[in-house]
Structures are given as structure tokens and as C-alpha cells.
C-alpha positions, 0 to 999 in steps of 0.5 A, spaced: 713 478 796 720 479 797 722 482 790 727 487 789 724 495 787 720 496 781 724 492 776 723 486 781 715 488 782 715 488 773 718 482 773 713 478 777 708 483 771 711 480 765 711 473 768 704 473 769 702 476 762 706 470 759 700 466 763 693 464 758 688 469 759 683 468 754 681 460 756 674 461 759 673 459 766 669 454 769 666 458 774 666 465 776 665 469 783 666 475 786 669 477 792 665 482 796 670 483 801 674 490 802 680 490 798 686 490 801 691 495 800 699 493 800 703 497 807 707 502 804 711 500 808 712 494 813 713 493 820 721 492 821 722 494 828 721 486 831 729 484 827 732 482 835 725 479 838 727 472 837 734 473 841 731 477 846 725 472 848 720 477 845 713 474 842 708 476 838 700 475 838 695 477 832 688 477 832 684 476 826 677 480 824 674 473 826 677 473 833 682 468 831 689 468 834 695 467 831 702 467 836 709 466 835 711 459 834 718 459 832 723 464 830 727 463 823 735 465 823 738 470 819 739 465 815 740 457 815 744 457 809 751 461 809 751 461 801 748 467 801 747 471 807 740 474 804 738 475 812 731 472 812 728 472 806 723 466 807 718 464 801 714 457 800 713 452 806 709 446 806 708 440 812 710 433 810 708 429 816 712 432 822 717 435 817 717 442 816 720 444 809 721 451 807 725 456 801 730 460 803 730 465 797 737 469 796 738 476 794 738 475 786 731 472 786 734 466 782 737 461 787 736 459 794 736 453 798 731 448 801 731 448 809 728 442 813 725 443 820 724 436 824 718 439 828 717 433 832 725 434 834 723 441 835 717 439 840 721 434 844 727 440 846 721 444 848 722 449 843 714 450 842 714 453 849 714 460 853 720 463 852 724 458 847 720 459 841 728 464 839 732 458 841 733 455 833 735 463 830 739 463 837 743 457 835 745 458 829 746 465 831 751 462 836 754 457 831 754 463 825 761 462 821 760 469 818 762 472 825 769 471 829 764 469 835 761 464 831 768 461 829 770 462 836 764 457 838 764 453 833 772 451 835 771 451 842 765 446 841 768 442 837 775 441 841 771 439 846 766 434 842 772 431 839 775 429 846 767 427 848 767 423 841 774 420 844 771 418 851 765 415 848 769 412 842 773 409 848 767 407 852 764 403 846 770 399 845 771 397 853 763 396 852 764 391 846 770 388 849 766 387 856 760 384 852 765 379 849 768 378 855 761 376 858 759 372 853 766 368 853 764 367 861 757 365 860 760 360 855 766 357 859 761 356 865 757 351 860 764 348 859 765 347 866 757 344 867 759 340 862 765 338 864 762 336 871 757 332 868 762 328 864 767 328 871 760 325 875 759 320 870 766 317 870 766 317 878 760 314 878 762 308 872 769 308 877 765 306 883 761 301 879 767 298 876 771 298 883 765 294 886 764 290 881 772 288 882 771 287 889 765 283 888 768 279 883 775 278 886 770 275 893 767 270 887 773 268 885 777 267 890 771 262 893 770 259 886 778 258 887 776 254 893 772 250 892 775 248 885 781 245 889 777 241 894 778 234 894 772 233 897 768 234 891 768 230 885 772 232 879 766 234 875 764 239 881 771 242 881 771 243 874 765 247 874 768 251 879 774 251 874 770 255 868 766 259 873 773 262 876 775 263 868 768 266 867 769 271 873 776 272 871 775 275 865 769 279 867 774 282 872 779 284 867 774 287 864 772 291 870 779 293 872 779 295 864 773 300 866 776 302 873 782 304 869 779 308 864 774 311 869 781 313 872 784 316 866 777 319 864 776 323 871 783 326 871 782 328 864 776 332 865 778 334 871 783 337 868 779 341 863 775 343 869 781 346 872 783 350 866 776 353 864 776 355 872 782 358 872 780 362 865 774 364 869 777 366 874 782 371 870 775 373 865 772 375 872 778 379 873 778 383 867 772 384 867 772 387 874 777 392 871 773 393 865 767 395 869 772 400 873 775 403 866 767 404 864 765 408 871 772 412 869 771 413 863 763 415 864 766 420 869 771 422 864 764 423 859 760 427 865 766 432 866 767 433 858 759 434 856 759 438 863 764 443 860 760 445 854 753 445 856 751 451 852 755 449 845 752 442 846 745 445 848 745 450 842 748 444 837 742 439 839 737 445 837 742 446 831 740 439 828 733 440 829 734 443 821 737 442 816 739 446 810 739 444 803 744 445 797 744 451 792 739 450 788 735 454 783 729 456 787 726 463 783 723 467 787 722 461 791 714 461 793 711 455 789 713 449 793 707 444 793 706 437 796 702 432 793 701 427 798 698 422 794 704 420 790 708 423 795 712 428 791 715 435 793 715 439 788 719 446 787 717 451 781 723 456 780 718 461 777 722 468 776 729 464 775 733 465 769 731 458 767 724 457 771 723 449 771 719 444 775 723 440 780 721 434 784 725 435 791 728 429 794 725 429 802 732 427 805 738 431 802 734 436 799 736 436 792 732 436 786 732 433 780 727 436 773 723 428 772 717 432 771 715 438 768 709 443 767 706 445 760 710 450 757 704 455 757 703 455 765 709 458 770 706 457 777 708 463 782 705 459 787 703 452 787 699 447 792 696 440 790 690 437 794 689 430 796 687 427 790 694 429 787 691 435 783 695 441 782 693 449 783 696 455 781 693 462 781 695 469 779 692 476 779 689 479 773 688 486 774 683 486 780 681 479 778 684 472 780 685 466 775 685 459 779 688 453 775 688 446 776 693 441 774 693 434 772 698 429 770 699 427 763 705 422 764 710 426 767 707 433 765 703 437 769 698 440 765 694 446 767 686 449 765 682 454 768 678 452 773 675 459 776 676 467 776 675 470 783 673 477 781 674 483 786 679 479 790 680 482 797 688 480 797 693 485 796 698 480 793 699 474 791 703 470 796 702 464 797 696 458 795 695 453 800 691 446 801 688 445 807 686 437 808 683 438 814 677 442 813 678 442 805 679 449 803 684 452 799 687 458 801 689 465 797 694 468 802 696 476 801 699 481 806 696 481 812 690 478 809 687 471 806 682 469 803 679 461 803 674 457 799 671 450 799 675 445 794 669 440 793 665 446 790 670 449 786 671 442 783 664 440 781 662 447 779 658 449 785 662 455 788 659 461 789 660 468 792 658 466 799 663 461 800 669 465 800 671 467 807 675 473 808 680 474 814 684 480 815 690 481 821 691 488 821 698 488 822 703 491 818 707 485 817 709 482 810 706 475 810 710 470 805 706 463 806 701 459 810 702 451 811 697 446 815 699 441 820 694 434 820 690 437 825 688 443 821 692 448 825 696 453 821 702 456 820 704 463 817 710 465 816 712 472 816 718 477 815 722 482 818 723 478 823 723 472 820 718 468 824 712 463 824 706 464 827 701 458 829 693 458 829 690 457 837 685 453 834 684 449 827 682 454 821 675 455 818 
């Protein structure tokens, strides 16, 4: 919990005193562990570790191991160069949401880290855990060097974008021309079919003309042969007239066929010329593509370091400045897919619904006026939880929705709670336990027993880490692995196995 001096600590105390203190607890238990004492000074020796491939590993008193998963930069947002003051955090799917708290303890911003993209870039492998911090340092707009890197990258990136735009345009035209080529080849196939049809029709008609001409000639000879009787000659004369009509029709058919053949042949020739031109154009476009791709490769090659860090930097997104208060009360209601931030200690503390895409907030929901959560979490049933210290006891509250208002009731009092300060409250859906995080220590309890009022002293599990780091947050992935945020230098350590 980073609060400026005694006044900050008193401010926290004043907020807690405003909370309900007299309601009867459903359950009262005692933590029989050893009370942890807040370090007189925090370990601040590792500020540069994230930039020098130095990793840390902690072993708790239950032999659990936690190793550096990623280093956080000094700041994601430059609205306030607050030097690594990260507070609450939750995991939603493959995204990790964190609160950056500004030095005024009133404002801040949210950060979303895509852990899937982080993993795909290999940033969770040995020696690369500091690459995200290094990427933000490389492009730090508050330094002359960072500005130069950004300007250099923007210039080369503009050139790359221009080349990519040309490639896209060329590919678009190439695709269009290939489609036209396919269409025109279809036309040629159709024209060839009709050309063959009319060529066959002409041949058939010409054969008929030849046969009819021969028949007419023979019949005319018979029609004028004086050796036949007049009746027979008239018969042949009628046949001659009949065949002459058929011959006229056949000749017309031949003439039509010739015209059709000429027409379809002209169409086919025209299409063949277009196809030839298209093929030449496509060949040119393909050659242009090769040239452009070579340009792209050269441009990309000239910005290897900057492009690498730009890709890493894109893994995280910083939201706009919002009212965060101290920033530890970030909780996710998985049942209703709602991410909430309560701005405790802010000038105007309020419950804010977070837009998980653009990291802005709205005040669609509120908390009943007698409660001011300094930490916040939810179970998978949509119940909210927060707690605070009252002397050496820890008072734990459960909240439910009444329309758009979260109302809380006292659920348990844990006497002699061992954690030194109230850094974070988190629920692990994998093992069903609720975690109370302090500096260098935590206590967990089974949520089912808390809710059915069967919680006992023996159900409280205490873990200490034997460091002097300032712990700020713990979150869990779907498999129950724990991710602990510590400050000085800011980093997230991941448990080597699911938490218990």
C-alpha cells in the first residue's frame, strides 16, 4: 500500500473509521498464526533488474515458489510519471487488468495486458521477462532517447506502411484481373461452343443443299422426259418445287451459319486479345509484387529493434486518466461479466463500472453509502467481498446487488489477523478460497465455509514469504496459479504450481 507518509496512512484510517463497526458478525474466528510486522523499509535494490535480465524467486514457508513472470515498466501512462505504483489487479480470460495509481492518491489509469500475446511472443521465457518494461522504456516519450526512437520508428513505419499499401493495392488489382481473366476465359469457352454449333449447322445445311441440288436436277430431268406420261411428269414437277423450297431454306441456313460463325469467331478473337493483354498485365503486377515485397523486407530489416519493441509494447494498453483513489479495490464479477473499481480515498469515492475494451468507467452502479471498500473481489455467484482492519481484527463483508446498488453485510470477524496491512482481497475460483494479502504474507480461507457459517480457526491458512518487498496484489488464472504484484522494481511473480 503506497500512501505518502503519515498523512496518507491517517487518511486510510479515517476512511476505515467511517465504515460500520457495530453490526453483529455471522462468524468469529481467530487466526493462530504469527502476526506479521510491516517492514521498516522496503527492498528497493532491484529497480534496474527488469532492464538487465535479472529475475527473482521467492519461496514461502510452505515450500511454494514464486518466480518473476514479467517486469512492469516505470509507467504505462505518461499522464503522471509515478514510477511504478501499481495497485489492484484481476485476470479476465487471457487479459490482466492493473491499476496504475498516481502520486496524488486520487487519480490513475487502468492497464490491460494481453497475456496470450505475451506468451506467443515468448516473453514469459527465461531472460525475456523484462522485455515489456524495456519496450516502454525504449519508446519513453518523456526522454530524448525515447522520442528519437519513436521518431525513427514512425518514419520507417510510414515507409513500410506506404509499401504495404502499394502491395495491397497491387494485390487487389491482381485479384481483380485474375477474376476478369477467369470470366473472359469462360466467355471464350462459351463462344467456342457456339462456334462449333454453327460450324456443325453449316456443314449439315451444306450437305442438305448438295443433296437437294442433286435430287432437283434428277427430278427436273424426269419432269421433262417425254417418254413419261404427263401425270408422271407433273408428279416430278411438284417434287422439284418442293425440293426447291427446301433448298432455299437450306441455303438460308448456310448463309445464317456463316454469319454466326463469323460473329462468334470475332467475339472469340476479341476475348483472346483481351486475355493476352490481361496475362501480360498480371505478369507485370506479379513482378511488381516481388519488387514491393523486397522493399518491405528491406524496410522491416532496417527497423528490427524498433519493430520488435513496438510489437511487444502493443501487448499492453493504457487507458485514460480516471478517478482510481488508492486503486486497490478492483474486482471482477464473472457471473455478470462486470469489472468494477471503487475509488477509495479519492476526493469523491464511488463505484465505477469499467469498460473492458477502452478502460473508461461509468457510474451505472453504486455502493450503499455506509460502505467504502478499500479492497474488492467477487465470487463466481456474483457476491462481492471486501474487508478492513479494526485494530488487530479483520472484518469481512459480503455484498449483493439490490438493483444497481451493492449492499454489504458483515460476514465474519477474524481476530488476530496475521497480515500486516490490507493490501488486497482476491478469490481463486479454481480452489474456492478467498485470499487476504498483506506485505510479504497472506491468509486464505474456504469461501464455502464462510458462506455456510461453518468457518473455524483451523480453516485459516497462513503463508509468509520472508522478503522485504511491498506486495500489492494477487490474482489467479483459470488453472489456479497465483500472480503476485510487488513494487520496487514493479514486477509480477507467478507461482510454480496452483495455490492452496
